[in-house]
N, C-alpha and C positions, 0 to 999 in steps of 0.2 A: 817910424815918426813918433816922437813923443811931444804930448801935450802936458799941460799943467792943469790940475784940476781945481775946483773952487777953493778946496782946504790947502792948496799949494802943492802936493804930492805930483808926483810924474804918473804919468798914464801912458803906457804904451799901446797905440791904436793899430798897430801892425797884428799880422796873424798871431804871432807869439802873445801878444797882449789880447787878443780875442779868445784864445785857447786859455790862458790864465784866467780871464774874467769868468768863462764858462766853468771851468774848475771851481772858482770860489762860489760862484753862483750855486752849482750843485752841493758843494760843501753845506752852504748856508741853507739851503733846502733841505738837506738830510737832517741836519741839526734842528731845524725848525720842526720837521716831521717827528723826529724822536721827542723833543720837548712835548709836543702835542699829544702824544701816545702816553708819555709819562702823567701828563695832566690828566687825561682821560681815564687812567687807571686808578689815580689818586681820587677823582671822580666816584669812579664806580665803586671804590672800596667805601668811600665815605657814605653814598647814597644807597648802598646794597643794604637789604634787610637781612637782619640776623635772626637767627631761630635757635631758640634754648629748649632744650627737651625737661620734662617734668623733673627728670631725675637731677638736671644741671641746678634747676632751681631749688630742690631739696636739700642739695649738697650745700650751695652757697646759703641757703636757711640755717644749716646746722653749723656751718662755719662762722655766721653771724651771731649764733646763740652762744657756741663755744667762747668767741671773742669777748661778747657781752658779759658772760660769766666770769671771766679771767679780770675783767675791768671792775665789776663788781666785789670780784673777791679781794681785791687790792685794796 
């Protein structure tokens, strides 16, 4: 049996159509789950606290100082 959906496309309501619909549903479900996982990872990275050691801060201060000296020297 073939029906026309509201958008005018043909819809197979027989066993093959049901199987195809199920496959499409599972594919969309998987894609949605993957997108949610990626979004969750982005949020985790964005909201995670970063920790810097005293040595990292000293290195950055030294680099800033050297950069400032180069700027002032020119």
